[in-house]
VEXLOMAR-457295 format. One record per residue (C-alpha): x, y, z; residue in three letters; residue number from 1. Coordinates in pm, 1 decimal. Layout:
N
<rec u="X" v="Y" w="Z" res="ala" n="NUM"/>
...
//
This chain:
67
<rec u="1935.2" v="441.3" w="1391.9" res="unk" n="1"/>
<rec u="1706.8" v="301.8" w="1046.1" res="unk" n="2"/>
<rec u="1506.4" v="471.7" w="897.4" res="unk" n="3"/>
<rec u="1216.8" v="197.6" w="735.8" res="unk" n="4"/>
<rec u="953.7" v="402.9" w="507.7" res="unk" n="5"/>
<rec u="619.0" v="219.7" w="543.0" res="unk" n="6"/>
<rec u="368.7" v="433.2" w="264.6" res="unk" n="7"/>
<rec u="-45.2" v="324.1" w="453.7" res="unk" n="8"/>
<rec u="-266.2" v="247.1" w="102.9" res="unk" n="9"/>
<rec u="-527.3" v="464.4" w="353.4" res="unk" n="10"/>
<rec u="-568.5" v="565.2" w="692.1" res="unk" n="11"/>
<rec u="-767.8" v="219.3" w="827.5" res="unk" n="12"/>
<rec u="-378.9" v="82.9" w="810.6" res="unk" n="13"/>
<rec u="-219.2" v="381.5" w="874.3" res="unk" n="14"/>
<rec u="-355.2" v="329.3" w="1185.0" res="unk" n="15"/>
<rec u="-314.2" v="-12.2" w="1278.2" res="unk" n="16"/>
<rec u="103.1" v="77.6" w="1204.4" res="unk" n="17"/>
<rec u="81.5" v="313.1" w="1473.5" res="unk" n="18"/>
<rec u="-77.7" v="148.3" w="1704.3" res="unk" n="19"/>
<rec u="152.3" v="-235.6" w="1624.1" res="unk" n="20"/>
<rec u="438.2" v="83.8" w="1609.7" res="unk" n="21"/>
<rec u="364.0" v="239.8" w="2013.6" res="unk" n="22"/>
<rec u="258.7" v="-95.6" w="2138.7" res="unk" n="23"/>
<rec u="658.5" v="-197.6" w="2007.5" res="unk" n="24"/>
<rec u="826.4" v="102.7" w="2163.9" res="unk" n="25"/>
<rec u="939.6" v="206.5" w="1815.0" res="unk" n="26"/>
<rec u="926.8" v="632.9" w="1737.3" res="unk" n="27"/>
<rec u="745.6" v="638.1" w="1448.9" res="unk" n="28"/>
<rec u="669.2" v="986.0" w="1240.7" res="unk" n="29"/>
<rec u="430.9" v="979.6" w="995.6" res="unk" n="30"/>
<rec u="492.4" v="1226.8" w="690.0" res="unk" n="31"/>
<rec u="173.2" v="1259.1" w="444.5" res="unk" n="32"/>
<rec u="348.5" v="1288.7" w="104.0" res="unk" n="33"/>
<rec u="68.8" v="1434.2" w="-251.0" res="unk" n="34"/>
<rec u="-25.1" v="1117.6" w="-406.8" res="unk" n="35"/>
<rec u="-52.6" v="1202.4" w="-833.7" res="unk" n="36"/>
<rec u="-421.3" v="1167.2" w="-912.7" res="unk" n="37"/>
<rec u="-512.2" v="935.1" w="-1194.5" res="unk" n="38"/>
<rec u="-432.2" v="1121.0" w="-1525.3" res="unk" n="39"/>
<rec u="-47.3" v="1197.0" w="-1381.0" res="unk" n="40"/>
<rec u="-20.7" v="848.9" w="-1318.7" res="unk" n="41"/>
<rec u="-140.9" v="746.4" w="-1674.8" res="unk" n="42"/>
<rec u="104.7" v="1029.5" w="-1825.8" res="unk" n="43"/>
<rec u="384.3" v="876.1" w="-1593.5" res="unk" n="44"/>
<rec u="288.0" v="530.6" w="-1703.8" res="unk" n="45"/>
<rec u="260.3" v="605.7" w="-2074.1" res="unk" n="46"/>
<rec u="620.0" v="778.0" w="-2079.3" res="unk" n="47"/>
<rec u="819.4" v="464.7" w="-1872.5" res="unk" n="48"/>
<rec u="621.3" v="251.6" w="-2111.5" res="unk" n="49"/>
<rec u="773.7" v="481.3" w="-2463.9" res="unk" n="50"/>
<rec u="451.9" v="604.6" w="-2576.9" res="unk" n="51"/>
<rec u="579.8" v="955.2" w="-2514.6" res="unk" n="52"/>
<rec u="726.5" v="1205.9" w="-2805.5" res="unk" n="53"/>
<rec u="1013.0" v="1160.5" w="-2827.4" res="unk" n="54"/>
<rec u="1282.1" v="1435.0" w="-3017.1" res="unk" n="55"/>
<rec u="1617.0" v="1532.0" w="-3070.6" res="unk" n="56"/>
<rec u="1599.3" v="1890.6" w="-2992.7" res="unk" n="57"/>
<rec u="1326.7" v="2174.8" w="-2864.8" res="unk" n="58"/>
<rec u="1227.1" v="2299.0" w="-3250.0" res="unk" n="59"/>
<rec u="1169.0" v="1936.6" w="-3325.2" res="unk" n="60"/>
<rec u="921.7" v="1914.5" w="-3027.3" res="unk" n="61"/>
<rec u="764.7" v="2247.6" w="-3161.8" res="unk" n="62"/>
<rec u="716.0" v="2114.4" w="-3473.0" res="unk" n="63"/>
<rec u="596.8" v="1759.8" w="-3385.9" res="unk" n="64"/>
<rec u="352.6" v="1916.8" w="-3169.4" res="unk" n="65"/>
<rec u="246.5" v="2227.4" w="-3408.1" res="unk" n="66"/>
<rec u="372.2" v="2500.9" w="-3236.7" res="unk" n="67"/>
//
């Protein structure tokens, strides 16, 4: 058995995929994963692009953050 993961962008795409797969007699199981909000996505992109704060250890990090 093979597994294919398809992440529809909206409910209309989800409905279309479900209908298409049922016409093809393919068993499908929808899994709804929580999608991160805008602030979380922006934070992830910042870290991936190197905009995060780098520290040698926890004491260094607290010092850089002023804690």
